[in-house]
C-alpha positions, 0 to 999 in steps of 0.5 A: 508459477510464481516470482520472488520479490525480495522485500528489503530491510527498509520497507516501502510503506504506503499510509492511507486513511479516509477522513473519518480514519485519519485520527486513528492512523495518526495515533497508530503512526505516533505509537509506531514512530520509531519503527516507521522511522527506519522505513521509506514512507508514502502517503496520499494527499492530506494523510501524507501531509498530516503524518509528515507534519505530526511525525517529523518523518519524510513522506513521499507524497501522492495526490489525494485519493479521490483525484488519483492518489489511490491509483498512483499507489496502486501503480507503485505496487504493480511496479514492485516499488511499494511493499506494504499498504496500511489503509485505514478505510471507512467501512461506514462511509461511501466514497466517491472514488470507491472503484479506485479503492477497490482497484488499490486493494485488488492490486495489493492482494494480487501482488501479495503485499501485506495489507492492513485495513484496520489498527489491529491488523496494522499492529500485528504487521508492524510488530512481526519479526519479519519487519526486521529481515529481508523477506522473499515475497512470492508474487504471481507470474502474470505472463503465465496467467495471461498465457493460460487465459489466452489474452494477448499481452499487447492488449493488456499493455494498450489498456494500461 
């Protein structure tokens, strides 16, 4: 079973980058500034501040990734308050908060939101005709999933 979540005309886009990928994300965002200006943008720590300063666009800030920003974005995805994740992560550099990164990416997949982990994928997403229309995004029915796994819902809520 699935639920429908409508992604509106004004998308809610999280922009995240590891240190070695910040310049790449900034170049991508500058190139796509006009398109990004029509959407609500979110960013973690330094990345959000850098983008806001360089682009002159308002960005809702979260904490730096290593101190909880990745988890904050993951929570917003789970709440249905972020529609896209553009996360230029560095595959060659181990991060001290790798478990948080994995959890963030897992939530993006679980809630079926468009996710780009590199420039090519981000280019395809942002240039899609779907960026200009409302989109009915199918998300999993997690209550059904918990029922078939026989996991009491209250146990999951206590952990959250």
